[in-house]
C-alpha positions in Angstrom: 89.1 92.4 -87.3 89.3 88.8 -88.6 93.0 88.6 -87.8 92.3 89.9 -84.3 89.6 87.3 -83.7 91.9 84.6 -84.9 94.6 85.7 -82.4 92.1 85.7 -79.6 90.9 82.2 -80.5 94.5 80.8 -80.7 95.4 82.5 -77.4 92.4 81.0 -75.7 93.3 77.5 -76.9 96.9 77.9 -76.0 96.4 79.3 -72.5 93.5 77.4 -71.1 92.3 78.0 -67.6 94.3 75.7 -65.4 92.4 75.9 -62.2 88.7 76.6 -62.7 86.9 78.4 -59.8 83.3 78.7 -58.7 80.7 76.7 -60.5 83.1 76.0 -63.4 84.8 73.4 -61.2 81.4 71.6 -60.8 81.1 70.8 -64.5 81.3 67.0 -64.9 84.0 67.1 -67.7 86.4 69.0 -65.5 88.2 67.1 -62.8 90.8 68.2 -60.3 94.5 67.9 -61.1 96.6 65.9 -58.6 100.1 67.2 -58.6 102.7 64.5 -59.3 104.8 63.1 -56.4 107.9 65.1 -55.7 111.2 63.2 -56.4 113.3 62.2 -53.5 116.2 64.3 -54.8 116.0 67.0 -57.4 119.4 68.3 -58.4 117.9 71.1 -60.6 116.5 72.8 -57.4 120.0 73.6 -56.3 120.6 75.9 -59.3 117.2 77.6 -59.0 116.8 81.0 -57.3 113.3 80.1 -56.2 114.7 77.3 -54.1 116.9 79.7 -52.1 114.2 82.4 -52.0 111.9 79.8 -50.4 114.5 79.0 -47.8 114.9 82.7 -47.0 111.2 83.1 -46.7 111.1 80.2 -44.2 113.9 81.8 -42.2 112.3 85.2 -42.0 108.9 83.8 -41.2 110.2 81.6 -38.4 112.3 84.5 -37.1 109.2 86.7 -36.9 107.1 83.9 -35.4 109.6 83.4 -32.5 110.0 87.1 -31.9 106.3 87.8 -31.5 105.3 84.7 -29.7 108.2 84.4 -27.2 108.0 88.1 -26.4 104.3 87.5 -25.7 105.1 84.6 -23.4 107.7 86.7 -21.6 105.2 89.5 -21.0 102.7 87.2 -19.4 105.3 85.5 -17.2 106.8 88.9 -16.2 103.5 90.3 -14.9 102.8 89.7 -11.1 99.1 89.2 -11.9 97.8 87.4 -15.0 94.7 89.6 -14.9 96.9 92.4 -16.1 98.2 90.5 -19.2 96.7 88.7 -22.2 97.0 85.4 -20.3 96.9 81.9 -21.8 94.3 83.0 -24.3 96.4 85.8 -25.5 99.5 83.5 -25.9 97.3 81.1 -27.9 96.1 84.0 -30.1 99.7 85.2 -30.6 100.8 81.8 -31.9 97.7 81.2 -34.0 97.5 84.7 -35.3 101.1 84.8 -36.3 100.8 81.4 -38.1 97.7 82.8 -40.0 99.6 85.9 -41.0 102.9 84.3 -41.9 101.3 81.4 -43.9 99.3 83.9 -45.8 102.5 85.9 -46.6 104.8 83.0 -47.5 102.5 80.4 -49.0 103.2 81.6 -52.5 106.9 81.5 -52.0 107.8 78.5 -49.9 104.4 76.9 -49.1 104.4 78.6 -45.7 105.6 75.7 -43.6 107.3 77.6 -40.7 107.5 74.3 -38.8 109.8 71.2 -39.3 106.9 68.9 -38.4 104.8 70.3 -41.2 107.7 70.0 -43.6 108.3 66.4 -42.5 104.6 65.5 -42.9 104.5 67.0 -46.4 107.8 65.2 -47.3 106.3 61.9 -46.2 103.3 62.6 -48.5 105.7 63.3 -51.4 104.7 67.0 -51.6 108.4 68.1 -51.6 111.8 66.6 -52.2 114.2 65.5 -49.4 116.6 68.2 -50.5 114.0 70.9 -50.0 112.7 69.4 -46.8 116.2 69.4 -45.2 116.9 72.9 -46.4 113.6 74.2 -45.0 114.2 72.6 -41.6 117.7 74.1 -41.3 116.4 77.5 -42.3 113.5 77.3 -39.9 115.8 76.3 -37.0 118.2 79.2 -37.8 115.3 81.6 -38.0 113.9 80.4 -34.6 117.3 80.8 -32.9 117.7 84.3 -34.2 114.1 85.3 -33.2 114.6 84.0 -29.7 118.0 85.7 -29.6 116.5 89.1 -30.4 113.9 88.7 -27.6 116.8 87.9 -25.2 118.5 91.1 -26.3 115.4 93.1 -25.5 114.8 91.5 -22.2 118.4 91.3 -21.0 120.2 88.0 -20.3 119.5 87.7 -16.6 115.8 88.6 -16.8 115.3 86.4 -19.8 116.6 83.4 -18.0 114.7 84.3 -14.8 111.4 84.4 -16.8 112.1 81.0 -18.5 113.0 82.3 -21.9 109.8 80.9 -23.4 111.4 77.4 -23.4 109.2 74.4 -23.6 109.2 71.9 -20.7 106.9 69.3 -19.4 104.9 71.0 -16.6 105.1 69.8 -13.0 102.5 67.1 -12.3 102.8 65.6 -15.8 105.0 62.8 -16.9 107.2 62.9 -20.0 104.8 60.3 -21.5 101.9 62.7 -21.0 103.9 65.5 -22.6 104.8 63.3 -25.5 101.2 62.3 -26.0 100.1 65.9 -25.9 102.7 66.8 -28.5 101.8 63.9 -30.8 98.0 64.7 -30.7 98.6 68.5 -31.0 100.8 68.1 -34.0 98.4 65.6 -35.6 95.7 68.2 -35.4 97.9 70.8 -37.0 99.3 68.7 -39.8 96.0 67.1 -40.6 94.5 70.6 -40.9 97.3 71.6 -43.3 96.6 68.6 -45.5 92.9 69.2 -45.5 93.1 73.0 -46.1 95.5 72.5 -49.1 94.1 69.4 -50.6 93.6 69.6 -54.4 90.6 67.2 -54.2 88.8 69.4 -51.6 89.5 72.6 -53.7 87.7 71.0 -56.7 84.8 69.5 -54.7 84.2 72.6 -52.6 85.2 75.3 -55.1 82.0 77.1 -54.5 83.0 77.7 -50.9 85.8 80.4 -50.5 88.6 78.7 -48.5 91.5 80.7 -47.2 93.9 78.0 -46.2 95.9 80.0 -43.6 92.8 80.7 -41.5 92.0 77.0 -40.5 95.7 76.4 -40.0 96.1 79.4 -37.7 92.9 78.5 -35.9 94.2 74.9 -35.3 97.4 76.3 -33.8 95.3 78.5 -31.5 93.1 75.7 -30.3 96.0 73.3 -29.7 97.7 76.0 -27.6 94.6 76.5 -25.5 94.6 72.8 -24.7 98.3 72.0 -24.2 99.9 75.2 -22.8 99.3 73.8 -19.2 100.9 70.5 -20.2 104.0 71.4 -22.2 103.8 75.0 -23.0 102.8 73.7 -26.5 105.6 72.9 -28.8 104.2 71.2 -31.9 107.0 73.0 -33.7 110.5 71.6 -33.2 112.1 74.8 -34.5 110.2 76.9 -32.0 111.3 74.6 -29.2 114.9 74.5 -30.3 115.3 78.2 -30.8 114.0 79.0 -27.3 116.0 76.1 -25.7 119.3 77.2 -27.3 119.0 80.8 -26.2 117.6 79.9 -22.7 120.2 77.1 -22.3 119.2 75.6 -19.0 119.5 71.9 -18.0 115.8 71.4 -17.3 114.8 72.7 -20.7 117.2 70.2 -22.4 116.1 67.3 -20.2 112.6 67.5 -21.9 113.8 68.7 -25.3 113.5 65.3 -27.0 109.8 65.3 -26.3 109.4 68.4 -28.6 111.1 66.6 -31.6 109.9 63.1 -31.2 106.3 64.0 -30.5 105.8 66.4 -33.4 107.5 64.1 -35.9 105.3 61.2 -34.8 102.2 63.3 -35.0 103.1 64.6 -38.4 103.8 61.1 -39.7 100.5 59.9 -38.4 98.7 62.8 -40.0 100.4 62.1 -43.3 99.6 58.4 -43.1 95.9 59.1 -42.2 95.5 61.6 -45.0 97.2 59.5 -47.7 95.7 56.1 -46.8 92.3 57.0 -45.5 91.2 60.4 -46.8 92.9 60.2 -50.2 91.5 56.7 -50.7 87.9 58.0 -50.7 86.6 58.1 -54.3 86.2 61.5 -55.7 83.1 62.3 -57.8 82.7 65.7 -59.3 79.0 66.4 -59.1 
């Protein structure tokens, strides 16, 4: 028995609890652990299976995201009366709900970005390397193209183009400047929510409050869609806009396409700056 007790004692000292939960995190002598900044380039990633597995997860998640959401948009547009469809609210729920589900599924593999703007914002905050960021963005765009392509296969080429292909454009009555502003603010809301929901400081301070990170992120996507679908169809995700534009491939979609890259990237950069300079600068006291 003495030998067994010694093994237990040594094991407890060797494998200490890394991330205390509940009231344990409120003890004054336990503080949160800030992860070190990611290097700009990490060559060792290229020889790791987890690196490529994460990219595959981003590809599959973005593929499924485009498949469900664009198909929902097409169903609403196809109906002669919006009362017989899920309408704008249903489209917003499709986007927000899919982000909630897919972030939940892939967070432990790739971080659950599913959006080049999110990846860009996290890169600026030194949460991942440039190598991983570029790899994620490429896989996200490829997944989006494939997802939109499958929807076109289901709908048929002529009907797909007749219904708009789910492509993002600035709506009639709005200027490109208005569309750009809507994309900047919408992406800021999303990326700021991502930072807040995954913040190590918040996890330590509010550890007594159960926080499921995918839920506020998905809800932010839902709310932004409710606000900006009438303006731009809501991009806030360059991969989503690119995939639909490539498969739809009409001039008017490409005329506005820059809005759905420039806007989200500016919004993501502003959210990263705000979070790092303002929010992270607030002193943390573990009470």
